[in-house]
Residue frames relative to the residue before (quaternion, step in Angstrom):
aa qw qx qy qz dx dy dz
M 1.0000 0.0000 0.0000 0.0000 0.00 0.00 0.00
A 0.6396 0.5679 -0.3385 0.3922 3.58 0.96 -0.85
N 0.7279 0.4332 -0.2478 0.4701 3.60 1.09 -0.59
Q 0.4938 0.6547 -0.4328 0.3744 3.57 1.28 0.03
P 0.4106 -0.6977 0.5111 0.2888 3.64 -0.88 0.74
A 0.5661 -0.5669 0.4613 0.3813 3.54 -1.20 0.50
A 0.3983 -0.7473 0.4835 0.2217 3.55 -0.76 1.02
H 0.7788 -0.1552 0.1150 0.5967 3.56 1.02 -0.73
V 0.3432 -0.7048 0.5734 0.2381 3.54 -1.30 0.13
S 0.0908 -0.7961 0.5966 0.0453 3.56 -0.75 1.01
D 0.7287 0.2530 -0.1870 0.6083 3.57 1.33 -0.05
G 0.4305 -0.7466 0.4465 0.2406 3.56 -0.62 1.10
N 0.6480 0.5314 -0.3236 0.4392 3.59 1.22 -0.29
A 0.7932 0.0862 -0.0432 0.6013 3.60 1.20 -0.32
H 0.4129 -0.7204 0.4980 0.2502 3.57 -1.22 0.25
S 0.2593 -0.7514 0.5893 0.1445 3.52 -1.32 0.26
M 0.1156 -0.7696 0.6203 0.0978 3.53 -1.33 0.16
I 0.4947 -0.6281 0.5071 0.3218 3.52 -1.32 0.26
D 0.4148 -0.6935 0.5323 0.2524 3.56 -0.77 1.04
P 0.3958 -0.7531 0.4675 0.2400 3.62 -0.54 1.12
E 0.6655 0.5072 -0.3092 0.4519 3.60 1.18 -0.44
T 0.8036 0.2797 -0.1344 0.5079 3.60 0.89 -0.89
G 0.4084 -0.7201 0.4671 0.3106 3.58 1.19 -0.47
K 0.5367 0.6267 -0.4006 0.3985 3.56 1.29 0.08
T 0.5041 -0.6240 0.5005 0.3255 3.55 -1.25 0.48
I 0.0380 -0.7771 0.6281 0.0110 3.55 -0.89 0.96
Y 0.3077 -0.7928 0.5146 0.1098 3.52 -1.05 0.86
N 0.4926 -0.5984 0.5386 0.3305 3.49 -1.21 0.61
R 0.3475 -0.7956 0.4708 0.1570 3.57 -0.82 1.02
V 0.7067 0.3687 -0.2526 0.5486 3.56 1.28 0.07
P 0.6090 -0.6192 0.3544 0.3466 3.61 -1.12 0.56
Q 0.5813 -0.5275 0.4814 0.3899 3.50 -1.36 0.23
V 0.4540 -0.6742 0.5125 0.2769 3.55 -1.20 0.59
T 0.1648 0.7735 -0.5804 0.1941 3.53 -0.10 1.37
W 0.7298 -0.4228 0.2814 0.4577 3.58 -1.25 0.08
D 0.6765 0.4869 -0.3111 0.4566 3.60 0.99 -0.76
F 0.5400 0.5880 -0.3966 0.4532 3.59 1.22 -0.44
W 0.7065 0.4541 -0.2692 0.4714 3.57 0.81 -1.02
L 0.6188 0.5481 -0.3505 0.4403 3.58 1.04 -0.69
V 0.7284 0.4162 -0.2605 0.4778 3.58 0.71 -1.02
K 0.5883 0.5584 -0.3737 0.4500 3.59 1.14 -0.53
L 0.6620 0.4930 -0.3020 0.4769 3.58 0.94 -0.87
L 0.6347 0.5165 -0.3242 0.4747 3.58 1.01 -0.79
A 0.6645 0.5229 -0.3022 0.4401 3.58 0.96 -0.90
V 0.6911 0.4656 -0.2957 0.4671 3.59 0.89 -0.86
T 0.6130 0.5392 -0.3492 0.4599 3.57 1.13 -0.60
V 0.6960 0.4525 -0.2770 0.4838 3.57 0.87 -0.92
G 0.5506 0.6020 -0.3972 0.4203 3.59 1.16 -0.43
E 0.6587 0.4991 -0.2932 0.4807 3.55 1.04 -0.79
T 0.7362 0.4328 -0.2494 0.4567 3.58 0.74 -1.03
A 0.6404 0.5303 -0.3323 0.4453 3.59 1.04 -0.75
A 0.6214 0.5316 -0.3437 0.4616 3.58 1.02 -0.75
D 0.6689 0.4797 -0.2929 0.4865 3.58 0.95 -0.87
L 0.6207 0.5600 -0.3387 0.4318 3.58 1.03 -0.80
I 0.7280 0.4398 -0.2500 0.4627 3.56 0.76 -1.05
A 0.7293 0.4548 -0.2505 0.4456 3.56 0.82 -1.01
T 0.8018 0.3087 -0.1376 0.4928 3.58 0.88 -0.95
T 0.7279 0.4378 -0.2595 0.4595 3.58 0.62 -1.13
L 0.7379 0.3729 -0.2204 0.5175 3.60 0.93 -0.85
G 0.4451 -0.7597 0.3915 0.2675 3.56 1.34 -0.06
L 0.3941 0.7346 -0.4837 0.2668 3.62 1.10 0.42
G 0.4053 -0.7201 0.4712 0.3083 3.57 1.19 -0.49
L 0.6514 -0.5639 0.3542 0.3636 3.53 -1.21 0.54
P 0.6715 0.5064 -0.3430 0.4182 3.68 0.74 -0.85
L 0.7031 0.4505 -0.2780 0.4748 3.60 0.81 -0.98
T 0.6306 0.5276 -0.3323 0.4622 3.57 0.98 -0.82
S 0.6547 0.5183 -0.3089 0.4554 3.57 0.94 -0.89
A 0.6530 0.5130 -0.3138 0.4603 3.58 0.99 -0.83
I 0.6687 0.5012 -0.3011 0.4593 3.58 0.89 -0.94
M 0.7112 0.4508 -0.2681 0.4680 3.56 0.80 -1.00
G 0.5950 0.5625 -0.3595 0.4476 3.58 1.13 -0.58
V 0.6523 0.5031 -0.3035 0.4788 3.58 0.99 -0.87
L 0.6538 0.5104 -0.3114 0.4638 3.58 0.95 -0.89
L 0.6428 0.5181 -0.3257 0.4607 3.59 1.02 -0.77
V 0.6318 0.5236 -0.3367 0.4618 3.59 0.96 -0.81
L 0.6520 0.5078 -0.3107 0.4696 3.60 0.97 -0.84
A 0.6544 0.5120 -0.3109 0.4615 3.58 0.96 -0.91
L 0.6587 0.4982 -0.3110 0.4703 3.59 0.95 -0.83
Y 0.5968 0.5590 -0.3631 0.4466 3.59 1.06 -0.68
F 0.6996 0.4487 -0.2706 0.4859 3.58 0.86 -0.96
Q 0.6231 0.5401 -0.3425 0.4503 3.60 1.05 -0.71
F 0.7023 0.4534 -0.2697 0.4779 3.58 0.87 -0.91
A 0.6051 0.5670 -0.3558 0.4309 3.58 1.18 -0.47
Q 0.6161 0.5282 -0.3494 0.4682 3.58 1.23 -0.36
H 0.2788 -0.7585 0.5646 0.1681 3.54 -1.15 0.58
K 0.7338 0.2106 -0.2048 0.6125 3.53 1.29 0.43
Y 0.6448 -0.5325 0.3911 0.3844 3.54 -1.31 0.22
I 0.0397 -0.7604 0.6480 -0.0150 3.56 -0.77 1.15
P 0.4540 -0.7537 0.3827 0.2816 3.62 -0.21 1.23
W 0.7352 0.4394 -0.2896 0.4272 3.61 0.61 -1.02
I 0.6371 0.5095 -0.3379 0.4694 3.61 1.03 -0.68
Y 0.6529 0.5237 -0.3130 0.4488 3.56 0.91 -0.92
W 0.7460 0.4247 -0.2467 0.4498 3.60 0.75 -1.02
V 0.5553 0.5471 -0.4001 0.4819 3.62 1.14 -0.39
T 0.6475 0.5161 -0.3087 0.4681 3.56 1.00 -0.85
V 0.6437 0.5192 -0.3244 0.4591 3.59 0.96 -0.84
V 0.6459 0.5142 -0.3264 0.4603 3.60 0.92 -0.86
L 0.6809 0.4821 -0.2938 0.4665 3.59 0.92 -0.89
V 0.6154 0.5203 -0.3449 0.4813 3.60 1.05 -0.68
S 0.6328 0.5368 -0.3257 0.4532 3.56 1.03 -0.80
V 0.6625 0.4948 -0.3006 0.4753 3.58 0.94 -0.90
V 0.6824 0.4825 -0.2934 0.4642 3.59 0.86 -0.95
G 0.6204 0.5368 -0.3435 0.4571 3.60 1.01 -0.74
T 0.6343 0.5185 -0.3144 0.4795 3.56 1.06 -0.81
L 0.6847 0.5008 -0.2827 0.4477 3.56 0.92 -0.94
I 0.5842 0.5642 -0.3748 0.4472 3.59 1.08 -0.63
T 0.6857 0.4685 -0.2807 0.4811 3.55 0.86 -0.97
D 0.6567 0.5233 -0.3179 0.4404 3.60 0.90 -0.91
N 0.6500 0.5129 -0.3201 0.4604 3.59 0.98 -0.79
L 0.6649 0.5052 -0.3083 0.4556 3.56 0.93 -0.87
V 0.7248 0.4388 -0.2435 0.4721 3.57 0.94 -0.92
D 0.7703 0.3951 -0.2059 0.4562 3.59 0.71 -1.09
N 0.7612 0.3807 -0.2104 0.4811 3.59 0.91 -0.86
L 0.7746 0.3270 -0.1765 0.5118 3.57 1.01 -0.77
G 0.4403 -0.7437 0.4236 0.2713 3.57 1.27 -0.10
I 0.3815 0.7181 -0.4969 0.3031 3.58 1.16 0.48
A 0.5026 -0.6796 0.4500 0.2882 3.57 -0.89 0.95
L 0.5903 -0.5959 0.4191 0.3476 3.57 -1.12 0.72
M 0.6140 0.5453 -0.3543 0.4474 3.58 1.01 -0.72
T 0.6537 0.5157 -0.3073 0.4608 3.57 1.01 -0.85
T 0.6790 0.4782 -0.3032 0.4673 3.59 0.86 -0.92
T 0.6192 0.5421 -0.3485 0.4486 3.59 1.04 -0.71
I 0.6711 0.4888 -0.2934 0.4740 3.58 0.92 -0.91
V 0.6692 0.5100 -0.3036 0.4472 3.59 0.89 -0.95
F 0.6863 0.4694 -0.2965 0.4699 3.60 0.88 -0.88
T 0.5875 0.5553 -0.3656 0.4614 3.59 1.12 -0.57
I 0.6661 0.4963 -0.2934 0.4732 3.57 0.95 -0.90
I 0.6590 0.5069 -0.3124 0.4595 3.59 0.92 -0.91
L 0.6639 0.5006 -0.3079 0.4624 3.58 0.91 -0.90
A 0.6337 0.5192 -0.3290 0.4697 3.58 0.98 -0.80
A 0.6440 0.5173 -0.3188 0.4648 3.59 1.02 -0.78
V 0.6214 0.5323 -0.3393 0.4641 3.61 1.01 -0.80
F 0.6729 0.4870 -0.2967 0.4713 3.58 0.89 -0.93
A 0.6497 0.5269 -0.3226 0.4428 3.59 0.96 -0.85
I 0.6754 0.4748 -0.2927 0.4824 3.58 0.91 -0.90
W 0.6162 0.5522 -0.3330 0.4522 3.58 1.00 -0.87
Y 0.7015 0.4574 -0.2756 0.4719 3.58 0.81 -0.98
A 0.6362 0.5388 -0.3345 0.4394 3.60 0.97 -0.80
V 0.7117 0.4476 -0.2494 0.4806 3.57 1.03 -0.80
E 0.8174 0.2965 -0.1129 0.4808 3.58 0.82 -1.04
K 0.3507 -0.7689 0.4657 0.2625 3.62 1.28 -0.31
T 0.7552 0.2208 -0.1923 0.5865 3.57 1.20 0.45
L 0.2246 -0.7463 0.6077 0.1527 3.55 -1.24 0.55
S 0.3643 0.7611 -0.4670 0.2646 3.55 1.29 0.25
I 0.3390 -0.7266 0.5563 0.2181 3.57 -1.03 0.78
H 0.5555 0.6270 -0.3817 0.3907 3.60 1.27 -0.01
S 0.7508 0.3105 -0.2035 0.5463 3.58 1.25 0.04
I 0.2683 0.7492 -0.5509 0.2515 3.58 0.88 0.97
Y 0.1277 0.8423 -0.5013 0.1511 3.54 0.44 1.29
T 0.7576 0.3618 -0.1837 0.5113 3.60 1.19 -0.40
F 0.6610 -0.4954 0.3896 0.4073 3.55 -1.30 0.38
R 0.6771 0.5134 -0.3084 0.4276 3.58 0.85 -0.95
R 0.6610 0.4928 -0.3142 0.4707 3.57 0.93 -0.83
E 0.6551 0.5022 -0.3220 0.4636 3.57 0.99 -0.76
A 0.6106 0.5445 -0.3515 0.4552 3.59 1.08 -0.67
F 0.6396 0.5019 -0.3175 0.4880 3.59 0.98 -0.81
Y 0.6300 0.5602 -0.3220 0.4308 3.56 0.98 -0.91
W 0.7237 0.4316 -0.2572 0.4732 3.60 0.78 -0.99
A 0.5963 0.5406 -0.3700 0.4641 3.60 1.09 -0.58
A 0.6525 0.5073 -0.3115 0.4688 3.57 0.97 -0.87
I 0.6606 0.5120 -0.3145 0.4500 3.58 0.92 -0.87
L 0.6227 0.5442 -0.3479 0.4416 3.60 0.94 -0.81
F 0.7395 0.4123 -0.2449 0.4723 3.57 0.82 -0.93
T 0.5544 0.5506 -0.4177 0.4637 3.61 1.18 -0.27
F 0.6593 0.4995 -0.3113 0.4679 3.60 1.04 -0.75
A 0.6516 0.4994 -0.3218 0.4717 3.58 0.93 -0.83
L 0.6591 0.4967 -0.2992 0.4789 3.57 0.98 -0.88
G 0.6670 0.5202 -0.3065 0.4365 3.56 0.89 -0.92
T 0.6292 0.5236 -0.3266 0.4726 3.58 1.04 -0.78
S 0.6701 0.5068 -0.2914 0.4573 3.54 0.91 -0.95
A 0.6839 0.4846 -0.2843 0.4654 3.57 0.91 -0.95
G 0.6444 0.5313 -0.3210 0.4466 3.57 1.01 -0.81
D 0.6714 0.4745 -0.2887 0.4906 3.57 0.96 -0.90
Q 0.6042 0.5747 -0.3505 0.4264 3.56 1.08 -0.71
T 0.7325 0.4150 -0.2445 0.4812 3.58 0.82 -0.96
A 0.7077 0.4767 -0.2773 0.4416 3.60 0.91 -0.89
E 0.8027 0.2910 -0.1304 0.5040 3.57 0.91 -0.93
A 0.7397 0.4252 -0.2573 0.4537 3.59 0.58 -1.11
L 0.7435 0.3663 -0.2126 0.5176 3.59 1.02 -0.80
G 0.4603 -0.7493 0.3935 0.2682 3.56 1.31 0.00
L 0.3744 0.7452 -0.4878 0.2580 3.62 1.12 0.45
G 0.4307 -0.6823 0.4775 0.3478 3.57 1.17 -0.54
Y 0.6410 -0.5797 0.3522 0.3593 3.55 -1.19 0.58
L 0.6904 0.4885 -0.3001 0.4412 3.58 0.81 -0.95
L 0.6829 0.4781 -0.2948 0.4671 3.59 0.81 -0.96
S 0.6245 0.5364 -0.3340 0.4590 3.56 1.04 -0.78
G 0.6636 0.5053 -0.3022 0.4615 3.59 0.93 -0.90
V 0.6498 0.5101 -0.3090 0.4712 3.57 0.98 -0.86
M 0.6284 0.5440 -0.3327 0.4455 3.58 0.98 -0.83
Y 0.6855 0.4668 -0.2873 0.4792 3.59 0.89 -0.91
A 0.6076 0.5438 -0.3539 0.4582 3.60 1.09 -0.65
V 0.6309 0.5215 -0.3244 0.4741 3.58 1.04 -0.78
I 0.6320 0.5306 -0.3318 0.4571 3.59 0.98 -0.83
I 0.6470 0.5022 -0.3167 0.4784 3.59 0.97 -0.85
G 0.6191 0.5432 -0.3366 0.4563 3.58 1.06 -0.75
V 0.6452 0.5100 -0.3137 0.4746 3.58 1.01 -0.81
I 0.6383 0.5214 -0.3228 0.4653 3.59 0.96 -0.87
S 0.6523 0.5168 -0.3083 0.4608 3.58 0.95 -0.90
A 0.6559 0.5160 -0.3086 0.4563 3.56 0.96 -0.89
L 0.6534 0.5072 -0.3108 0.4682 3.58 1.00 -0.80
F 0.6544 0.5094 -0.3119 0.4636 3.57 1.02 -0.81
Y 0.7307 0.4221 -0.2485 0.4756 3.58 0.73 -1.05
G 0.6422 0.5026 -0.3239 0.4795 3.57 1.24 -0.33
G 0.5235 -0.6758 0.3849 0.3481 3.56 1.31 0.05
V 0.5033 0.6692 -0.4124 0.3588 3.57 1.27 0.25
M 0.7848 0.2844 -0.1328 0.5344 3.57 1.04 -0.78
N 0.5421 -0.6247 0.4772 0.2970 3.54 -1.09 0.88
G 0.5755 -0.6402 0.3944 0.3216 3.56 -0.98 0.88
I 0.6631 0.5014 -0.3153 0.4577 3.59 0.93 -0.85
L 0.6498 0.5041 -0.3104 0.4767 3.58 0.97 -0.85
A 0.6513 0.5187 -0.3112 0.4581 3.58 0.94 -0.91
F 0.6398 0.5342 -0.3313 0.4421 3.59 0.95 -0.86
W 0.7324 0.4379 -0.2630 0.4502 3.57 0.69 -1.05
L 0.6123 0.5246 -0.3595 0.4698 3.60 1.05 -0.60
A 0.6635 0.4858 -0.3021 0.4823 3.58 0.94 -0.88
Y 0.6272 0.5462 -0.3344 0.4432 3.58 1.01 -0.80
I 0.6609 0.5000 -0.2991 0.4731 3.56 0.98 -0.86
I 0.7203 0.4750 -0.2608 0.4330 3.57 0.80 -1.04
T 0.5892 0.5695 -0.3905 0.4196 3.63 1.06 -0.54
R 0.5871 0.5871 -0.3819 0.4058 3.61 1.11 -0.51
P 0.7225 0.3892 -0.2874 0.4939 3.68 0.64 -0.89
M 0.5918 0.5536 -0.3807 0.4454 3.60 1.11 -0.54
G 0.6840 0.4778 -0.2838 0.4726 3.58 0.87 -0.94
A 0.6429 0.5219 -0.3214 0.4593 3.58 0.99 -0.83
S 0.6512 0.5191 -0.3153 0.4550 3.58 0.97 -0.83
F 0.6916 0.4563 -0.2827 0.4832 3.59 0.88 -0.91
G 0.6126 0.5425 -0.3486 0.4569 3.60 1.09 -0.66
D 0.6660 0.4804 -0.2929 0.4897 3.57 0.97 -0.86
Y 0.6180 0.5502 -0.3477 0.4410 3.58 1.03 -0.76
L 0.6865 0.4732 -0.2825 0.4742 3.58 0.97 -0.81
S 0.7809 0.4098 -0.1864 0.4331 3.56 0.86 -0.99
Q 0.6448 0.5596 -0.3383 0.3958 3.60 1.00 -0.72
P 0.6078 -0.5671 0.4060 0.3795 3.61 -1.14 0.58
V 0.6368 -0.5359 0.3941 0.3899 3.55 -1.21 0.55
A 0.6271 0.5603 -0.3302 0.4286 3.58 1.04 -0.79
N 0.7141 0.4171 -0.2449 0.5061 3.59 1.20 -0.53
G 0.6488 -0.5434 0.3131 0.4310 3.58 1.27 0.18
G 0.5939 0.5672 -0.3680 0.4360 3.58 1.26 0.27
L 0.6141 -0.5479 0.4202 0.3822 3.53 -1.36 -0.17
G 0.4619 -0.7362 0.4048 0.2843 3.57 1.29 -0.13
L 0.3492 0.7515 -0.5021 0.2475 3.64 1.12 0.46
G 0.4200 -0.7116 0.4608 0.3238 3.55 1.18 -0.53
T 0.6024 -0.6003 0.3905 0.3526 3.56 -1.17 0.53
I 0.6183 0.5565 -0.3649 0.4182 3.62 1.04 -0.64
I 0.7044 0.4524 -0.2739 0.4734 3.59 0.73 -1.05
T 0.6562 0.5190 -0.3153 0.4479 3.58 0.89 -0.93
S 0.6712 0.4976 -0.2992 0.4608 3.59 0.90 -0.92
L 0.6577 0.5104 -0.3185 0.4533 3.59 0.92 -0.86
I 0.6228 0.5412 -0.3389 0.4521 3.59 1.00 -0.81
F 0.7353 0.4286 -0.2443 0.4647 3.55 0.81 -0.99
F 0.5933 0.5398 -0.3726 0.4668 3.60 1.08 -0.56
A 0.6521 0.5101 -0.3112 0.4666 3.58 0.97 -0.85
A 0.6593 0.5057 -0.3057 0.4649 3.58 0.98 -0.85
I 0.6249 0.5252 -0.3316 0.4731 3.59 1.05 -0.76
A 0.6599 0.5157 -0.3112 0.4491 3.58 0.87 -0.97
A 0.6655 0.5024 -0.3070 0.4588 3.58 0.92 -0.89
T 0.6731 0.4961 -0.2996 0.4594 3.59 0.96 -0.86
V 0.6550 0.5061 -0.3160 0.4637 3.59 0.97 -0.81
I 0.6129 0.5286 -0.3480 0.4731 3.59 1.05 -0.71
Y 0.6382 0.5147 -0.3171 0.4767 3.57 1.00 -0.83
M 0.6658 0.5063 -0.3060 0.4547 3.59 0.90 -0.94
T 0.6399 0.5377 -0.3251 0.4425 3.58 1.03 -0.79
K 0.7376 0.4291 -0.2205 0.4724 3.55 0.98 -0.89
S 0.6724 0.5201 -0.3007 0.4323 3.59 1.12 -0.58
K 0.2825 -0.7070 0.6167 0.2004 3.51 -1.37 0.28
N 0.2129 -0.8500 0.4770 0.0685 3.51 -0.50 1.23
G 0.6259 -0.5924 0.3462 0.3708 3.59 1.18 0.21
L 0.6588 -0.5474 0.3849 0.3439 3.51 -1.37 0.04
E 0.0444 -0.7576 0.6510 0.0154 3.51 -1.13 0.82
R 0.3499 -0.7464 0.5268 0.2073 3.58 -0.98 0.75
A 0.4925 -0.6292 0.5088 0.3203 3.53 -1.17 0.64
S 0.0166 -0.7977 0.6028 0.0030 3.55 -1.18 0.60
């Protein structure tokens, strides 16, 4: 199935193909990788950092209660996401935002509540993510997001995304705080890394699937760094906007982008 070309597109946000066994149309359950995909993804990972801090610290719920609430919301979002048989922008991106928040909270709980060093969590999440990719490839023979046609492939996809967020949070905090680079410099550093990945991909040096997942991972610490830079007090190296204002700005930007994605038609993409 993974090597079958998309037969037609009935939704401009994702592609479909004809199941060779049943003759039925099946749809890719995740969006095409376009400029607006990367924009809303960056917005989502940024708000994941600030929203977690907003709920746990600013609103005073604490990490355990915040983690429980957001965990339940994520389970509900995943239930509705898996219940769809095609990509529905608002359901998909609500799920991404919640995964981003939960990924942040996983790292925060390990570091703040259990006292585990950021270097340790970064290494552990790197190993776990590598294991998810290895098992995914061993079972499905592809890591492409252009052929998420089955429940099993989508399960691998969301597992990988969860650990990219947990890893990204850990790595971002590691460079900005533990290594003392500061939020702005850390964000710029990760942006440069993404630029290098893009150059390698468009220069024909790096495989598209590898480039996608590397960029996907790196956008998390980049977004977290810029989110902290905007929200953290000036005394801590931020701009002092606070988590409430920063979160509202990015939630509004996400909503506007998702509305655009819902209404727009992004063209044809082939399965791979």
